[in-house]
N, C-alpha and C positions, 0 to 999 in steps of 0.2 A: 427710755423708749416712749415716743409720743405717737398717738394714733390721730391721723388727720382724716376727716370725712369730706369727700367731694360730693356736694349736693347738686341738684339740677341747676343749670345755669352757671356753675362754677367751672374753673379750669383745672383739669388734672395736672397739667404741667406746672401750674403755679404752686400747687400743694407739694409736688415733687421737689421743686426748687426750694421750698421752705423747709423741707425735711432734712434730717441728717441720717447717716448710716444707722441701720437698726430700727428706724421708724416704720410705721405701717400706714399705708394709704388705702382707705376703704372707699369704694365708689358706689354711690346710690344709683337707683334707676334713672336713666336719662339717655338721650342720644347725643353723644359727645363727638364733635368734629374737631379733631386735633391730630397733630404729628407729635408724638410723645417721645422724649429721650429720658431714659432712666440711667443716670450716670453715677449712682451710688448704691450700696447694698441696702435695698428696701424690700418690704413685702408690699406688693400691690395686688389687691383682691377686691371682689365685690363685697359690699356690706351685706350682712345676713338678711336673706329674704329679698334681695334686690338683683336685678338683671340689667346692668348697664350695657350699652352698645357703643363701641368706639369706631368711628369712621374716619378715614383719611381725609386730608384736605388737598385741594387741587395744587399741583406743583410739587408736592412732597414725594420723596422716593420711598417713604416708609410710613407705617402707622405707629408702630412702637419700635424704637431702637434702644437696645440695651448695650451700654458701653461700660457698665460696672463689672468688676471681676468678682 
């Protein structure tokens, strides 16, 4: 199991794409504008003491789409 940290200015989706099932994605404080797809069994959470905000992008039908079972 690997823990990936998403810092300000980085892409949450890029970290998700790099992860494998069972990994953890922890997100630090920032204002993220993304349409995110979680297509594997991951833990996605805020980093301790951080409050990230995820906003959608124009033209996307979702902000977070979970396709993993």
